[in-house]
C-alpha positions in Angstrom: -37.6 -1.3 -41.4 -34.1 0.2 -41.8 -33.5 -2.0 -44.8 -36.5 -0.4 -46.5 -35.3 3.1 -45.6 -31.8 2.3 -46.8 -33.2 0.8 -50.0 -35.1 3.9 -50.9 -32.0 6.1 -50.0 -29.6 4.0 -52.0 -31.8 3.9 -55.1 -31.8 7.7 -55.2 -28.0 8.0 -55.8 -26.6 4.6 -56.8 -27.5 3.9 -60.4 -28.9 0.4 -60.9 -29.3 -0.5 -57.2 -32.3 -2.6 -56.6 -32.3 -2.5 -52.8 -30.2 -3.5 -49.8 -29.7 -6.7 -47.8 -28.0 -8.0 -44.6 -28.4 -4.8 -42.6 -27.0 -5.4 -39.1 -26.2 -3.0 -36.3 -22.5 -3.0 -35.4 -22.6 -0.6 -32.5 -24.7 2.1 -31.0 -24.2 4.7 -28.3 -26.7 7.1 -26.9 -26.7 9.2 -30.1 -24.8 7.4 -32.9 -25.1 4.1 -34.7 -23.1 2.1 -37.1 -24.7 -0.4 -39.5 -23.3 -2.8 -42.1 -25.2 -3.8 -45.2 -24.9 -4.8 -48.9 -26.2 -2.7 -51.8 -27.9 -5.1 -54.2 -26.8 -4.5 -57.8 -27.0 -6.5 -61.0 -23.3 -6.5 -61.4 -22.7 -7.7 -57.8 -23.4 -6.7 -54.3 -21.4 -3.8 -52.8 -20.4 -3.7 -49.1 -21.3 -0.5 -47.3 -21.4 1.0 -43.8 -24.0 3.5 -42.5 -22.8 5.8 -39.7 -25.6 8.0 -38.4 -27.3 9.9 -35.6 -31.0 8.7 -35.9 -33.8 11.3 -36.4 -34.6 13.2 -33.2 -31.0 13.5 -32.0 -29.4 16.9 -31.9 -25.9 18.3 -32.3 -22.8 16.3 -31.4 -21.2 16.7 -28.0 -18.7 19.5 -27.5 -15.5 17.5 -28.3 -17.0 15.8 -31.3 -16.3 17.0 -34.8 -19.8 16.1 -36.0 -20.8 13.5 -38.6 -20.7 16.0 -41.5 -17.1 16.9 -40.7 -16.2 13.3 -40.3 -17.5 12.5 -43.8 -15.5 15.4 -45.2 -12.3 14.4 -43.5 -12.6 10.8 -44.5 -13.1 11.8 -48.1 -10.2 14.2 -48.0 -8.0 11.4 -46.7 -9.3 9.0 -49.3 -8.6 11.5 -52.1 -5.1 12.1 -50.8 -4.3 8.4 -51.2 -4.5 7.6 -47.5 -6.1 4.4 -46.2 -9.6 5.6 -45.7 -13.0 4.4 -46.9 -14.6 6.2 -49.8 -17.7 8.2 -48.7 -20.5 7.2 -51.0 -23.3 9.5 -49.8 -23.9 12.1 -47.1 -27.5 11.8 -45.7 -30.1 14.4 -46.6 -33.4 15.1 -44.8 -35.3 13.4 -47.6 -33.5 10.1 -46.8 -35.3 10.1 -43.4 -32.4 8.3 -41.8 -31.1 11.1 -39.6 -27.7 12.7 -39.9 -24.7 10.8 -41.1 -23.2 9.2 -44.2 -22.7 5.9 -46.0 -19.2 4.7 -46.8 -17.5 1.9 -48.5 -17.0 -1.2 -46.3 -13.3 -2.2 -46.0 -12.6 -5.8 -45.0 -10.1 -6.5 -42.2 -9.8 -6.6 -38.5 -10.1 -4.0 -35.7 -9.9 -6.2 -32.6 -6.5 -5.7 -31.0 -6.3 -9.2 -29.5 -6.6 -10.8 -32.9 -4.2 -8.3 -34.6 -1.5 -9.0 -31.9 -2.0 -12.7 -31.6 -3.4 -14.3 -34.8 -1.2 -16.0 -37.3 -2.9 -14.2 -40.3 -1.4 -10.9 -39.1 2.1 -12.3 -38.4 3.6 -10.6 -41.5 1.8 -7.3 -40.9 2.9 -6.8 -37.3 6.6 -6.0 -38.0 5.7 -3.3 -40.5 2.7 -1.7 -38.9 4.5 0.9 -36.8 6.4 2.3 -39.7 3.2 2.2 -41.9 1.2 4.0 -39.3 3.9 6.7 -39.0 3.5 7.4 -42.7 -0.3 7.4 -42.4 -0.2 9.9 -39.5 2.2 12.1 -41.5 -0.3 12.0 -44.4 -3.2 13.1 -42.1 -1.1 15.9 -40.7 -0.3 17.0 -44.2 -3.9 17.4 -45.4 -4.4 21.0 -46.7 -5.7 23.3 -44.0 -7.8 25.2 -46.5 -9.8 22.1 -47.3 -10.6 21.2 -43.8 -14.1 21.6 -42.3 -14.6 23.9 -39.3 -13.0 22.1 -36.3 -12.3 23.0 -32.7 -8.8 24.2 -31.9 -6.8 22.5 -29.1 -3.5 23.3 -27.3 -1.7 21.5 -24.5 -2.7 24.3 -22.1 -6.4 24.0 -23.0 -6.3 20.2 -22.8 -4.8 20.3 -19.3 -7.5 22.7 -18.2 -10.3 20.6 -19.7 -9.0 17.4 -18.1 -8.6 19.0 -14.7 -12.1 20.4 -14.9 -13.6 17.0 -15.8 -11.5 15.3 -13.1 -12.6 17.7 -10.4 -16.2 17.3 -11.4 -16.1 13.7 -10.2 -15.2 14.7 -6.6 -13.2 11.5 -6.6 -9.6 12.4 -5.4 -6.8 10.2 -6.9 -3.3 11.2 -5.9 -1.6 9.8 -9.0 -3.9 12.0 -11.2 -3.0 15.0 -9.1 0.7 14.2 -9.6 0.1 13.9 -13.4 -1.7 17.1 -13.6 1.1 18.9 -11.8 3.7 17.3 -14.0 1.8 18.4 -17.1 1.3 22.0 -15.9 5.0 22.3 -15.1 6.1 20.9 -18.4 3.5 22.5 -20.7 5.5 23.0 -23.9 3.4 25.9 -25.0 1.9 26.5 -28.5 3.2 24.2 -31.2 5.2 25.8 -34.1 3.3 23.4 -36.4 -0.5 23.3 -36.2 -2.2 20.7 -38.3 -5.2 18.4 -38.5 -5.1 16.0 -35.6 -7.1 12.7 -35.9 -7.5 12.7 -32.1 -8.2 8.9 -31.6 -5.6 7.1 -33.7 -5.3 3.7 -32.0 -6.5 0.1 -32.0 -10.2 -0.2 -32.7 -10.1 2.7 -35.1 -7.7 1.0 -37.6 -8.7 -1.7 -40.0 -5.8 -4.1 -40.3 -5.3 -6.9 -42.9 -2.5 -9.4 -43.7 -0.8 -6.6 -45.7 -1.0 -4.0 -42.9 -3.2 -1.0 -42.4 -6.2 -0.8 -44.7 -8.3 2.1 -43.3 -8.4 4.7 -40.6 -11.9 5.1 -39.0 -13.7 7.2 -36.5 -12.7 10.8 -36.9 -15.1 11.9 -34.2 -12.5 13.6 -32.1 -10.6 15.3 -35.0 -9.4 18.8 -34.3 -6.7 21.3 -35.1 -3.6 21.3 -32.9 -0.2 19.9 -32.1 0.5 17.0 -34.5 2.7 15.3 -31.9 -0.6 14.5 -30.0 -1.4 11.7 -32.4 2.0 10.1 -32.1 1.8 10.3 -28.3 -1.7 8.8 -28.2 -0.9 5.7 -30.1 1.9 5.0 -27.6 -0.3 5.0 -24.5 0.1 1.7 -22.7 -3.6 1.0 -22.7 -3.4 0.4 -26.5 -0.6 -2.2 -26.1 -2.9 -4.9 -24.7 -0.2 -6.6 -22.6 2.7 -6.1 -25.1 4.2 -3.4 -22.9 7.7 -3.6 -24.5 6.3 -2.6 -27.9 5.0 1.0 -27.3 3.2 1.4 -30.6 0.0 -0.5 -30.3 1.8 -3.6 -28.9 3.5 -4.3 -32.2 6.3 -1.8 -32.8 8.8 0.7 -31.4 8.7 4.5 -31.2 11.7 4.5 -33.5 9.9 2.7 -36.2 6.9 5.0 -35.8 9.0 8.1 -36.0 11.0 6.7 -39.0 7.8 6.2 -41.0 6.6 9.7 -40.0 9.9 11.3 -41.1 10.1 9.3 -44.3 6.9 11.0 -45.3 8.6 14.4 -44.9 7.5 15.5 -41.5 9.6 16.1 -38.3 9.2 14.4 -34.9 9.8 16.2 -31.6 10.3 13.3 -29.2 9.9 15.4 -26.0 6.5 16.7 -27.2 5.5 13.2 -28.1 6.4 12.0 -24.6 4.4 15.0 -23.1 1.4 13.9 -25.1 1.8 10.3 -24.1 1.5 11.3 -20.5 -1.4 13.5 -21.4 -3.1 10.7 -23.2 -2.6 8.3 -20.4 -4.2 10.7 -18.0 -7.0 11.4 -20.5 -7.8 7.7 -20.8 -7.8 7.4 -17.0 -10.2 10.3 -16.6 -12.4 8.8 -19.3 -12.5 5.5 -17.4 -13.5 7.4 -14.3 -16.3 9.0 -16.3 -17.6 5.6 -17.3 -17.6 4.5 -13.7 -19.5 7.7 -12.7 -22.2 7.0 -15.4 -22.4 3.4 -14.2 -23.0 4.5 -10.6 -25.4 7.4 -11.3 -27.0 6.9 -14.7 -30.0 4.7 -15.6 -27.8 2.4 -17.7 -25.9 0.3 -15.3 -24.1 -1.8 -17.9 -21.3 -4.1 -17.0 -19.3 -2.7 -19.9 -19.2 0.7 -18.3 -18.2 -0.8 -14.9 -15.4 -2.8 -16.5 -14.0 0.2 -18.4 -14.3 2.2 -15.2 -12.1 -0.3 -13.4 -9.3 0.3 -15.9 -8.6 3.7 -14.3 -6.4 2.0 -11.8 -4.3 0.6 -14.7 -3.6 4.1 -15.9 -2.4 5.1 -12.5 0.3 2.4 -12.7 1.1 3.6 -16.3 1.5 7.2 -15.1 3.8 6.3 -12.3 6.0 4.4 -14.7 6.1 7.4 -17.0 6.7 10.0 -14.4 9.0 8.4 -11.8 12.1 8.3 -14.0 11.8 11.9 -14.8 12.5 13.1 -11.3 10.8 16.4 -10.9 7.1 15.3 -10.6 
């Protein structure tokens, strides 16, 4: 049925399109879905991706930018020459597909295990950290006046939000308590630079090819805030997938990441980056706890949620490694 709906939609804005084929669901949460399909055209099929909230679903959760904002941000990034898919169409009520957008499909890999192990990415791995530094700098340099309305975040607000969520579980974890105290005591205050922040710049949201990074995906958590947050998040140990001696995604060093960022004309504050790396590690740990709570209490007792929930213990080890050498915690 979705192929018929997509076919009617595509025909309304893609000149010469005769339908769609190969529609397949890639992922789907409680309120959002991602589909891949080909637009059938006399000059050759065109690969596309549908990202949508189906009809009947309301507004995005509080931390989410919303699908309309995601589409705007991806197109801004594309127009600025950053590795981002071209947004082909923003859904309208007449399309009867819900809220969302259709974008160009970019070929490549998102699975970290393959990117870090497979021979086809051997030439890309040594250059990725520097490349990603330049890409993050480009995201942070997007003109504020062109951005959609986004939530504003600061270190102080993030600490408060994380503590509120953690307390709601009623599941005491001494290492999380230690991390919260460390963060409160070292809150760097408002950033002198406030920019667009991607919010989830890591494996899984990056399409990688043999030549390096090809696209940045999933702008769902985009917001306005401290640009050092993105640099700290990609260094969180959970995104290294066992390659713990290579802080940037398991393939590079912080120095390479920072060099790429500064080559693009921006400045790194390493102390703030480390602060956000600790914050990101705690954030992921609390997110894992949330998954476990939903597994225990919700109607969907999926093994995936339980497995992610168990990873909260890994973040405790990561936090101790980060905090112990710094004495005061």
